[in-house]
C-alpha positions in Angstrom: 0.0 0.0 0.0 1.4 3.4 -1.0 2.3 5.9 1.8 2.0 9.1 -0.2 -1.3 10.5 -1.4 -0.1 10.7 -5.0 0.8 7.0 -4.8 -2.7 6.2 -3.5 -4.2 8.1 -6.4 -2.0 6.3 -8.9 -3.0 3.0 -7.4 -6.6 3.8 -8.0 -6.0 4.9 -11.6 -3.8 1.8 -12.2 -6.6 -0.5 -10.9 -9.2 1.2 -13.1 -6.9 1.0 -16.2 -6.1 -2.6 -15.5 -9.8 -3.5 -15.3 -10.5 -1.7 -18.6 -7.5 -3.5 -20.2 -8.6 -6.9 -19.0 -12.2 -6.3 -20.3 -10.9 -5.2 -23.7 -8.5 -8.2 -24.0 -11.3 -10.5 -22.9 -13.7 -9.2 -25.5 -11.0 -9.5 -28.2 -10.2 -13.1 -27.2 -13.9 -14.0 -27.2 -14.5 -12.6 -30.7 -11.4 -14.3 -32.1 -12.3 -17.6 -30.5 -15.9 -17.5 -31.8 -14.6 -16.7 -35.3 -12.2 -19.7 -35.2 -15.0 -22.0 -34.0 -17.4 -20.8 -36.7 -14.7 -21.2 -39.3 -14.1 -24.9 -38.2 -17.7 -25.8 -38.1 -19.2 -24.0 -41.1 -16.2 -23.1 -43.3 -16.0 -19.7 -45.1 -19.4 -18.1 -44.9 -20.9 -14.7 -44.5 -21.1 -15.2 -40.7 -17.3 -15.8 -40.5 -16.7 -12.7 -42.6 -18.9 -10.6 -40.3 -17.1 -12.0 -37.3 -13.8 -11.2 -38.9 -14.9 -7.6 -39.5 -15.9 -7.3 -35.9 -12.7 -8.9 -34.7 -10.6 -6.5 -36.8 -12.5 -3.5 -35.3 -12.0 -4.7 -31.8 -8.3 -5.5 -32.3 -7.7 -2.1 -33.9 -9.4 -0.4 -31.1 -7.3 -2.3 -28.5 -4.2 -1.2 -30.3 -5.4 2.4 -30.5 -6.0 2.4 -26.8 -2.5 0.9 -26.3 -4.0 -2.2 -24.6 -1.9 -4.3 -27.1 1.0 -3.1 -29.3 0.2 -2.2 -32.9 2.5 -5.0 -34.3 0.6 -7.5 -32.1 -2.6 -6.2 -33.6 -1.3 -6.5 -37.1 -0.1 -10.1 -36.4 -3.4 -11.2 -35.0 -5.4 -9.7 -37.9 -3.0 -11.3 -40.4 -3.4 -14.7 -38.9 -7.2 -14.4 -38.9 -7.2 -13.4 -42.6 -4.8 -16.2 -43.4 -7.1 -18.8 -41.8 -10.1 -17.4 -43.7 -8.2 -17.5 -47.0 -7.0 -21.1 -46.3 -10.6 -22.2 -45.6 -11.8 -20.5 -48.8 -9.2 -22.2 -50.9 -10.1 -25.7 -49.6 -13.5 -25.4 -51.1 
């Protein structure tokens, strides 16, 4: 526990930011996971493309808010598009 008042304030801000970051990361992981599951079960469909669009939006927003680094965001999006392309080529 911090002794100085500035330290106490920083602790409060830090906890709030941590909670927000955890929520954003959790949302990002859920969307990516649902996209991957849908891709496995149905193949390349409109629903997968909608989920990909949503996942891209969430990943970009997380990078913009500095929850994840921009290269991490680019890597995640690239891998998702790669999976979609591979599934489309199988058909």
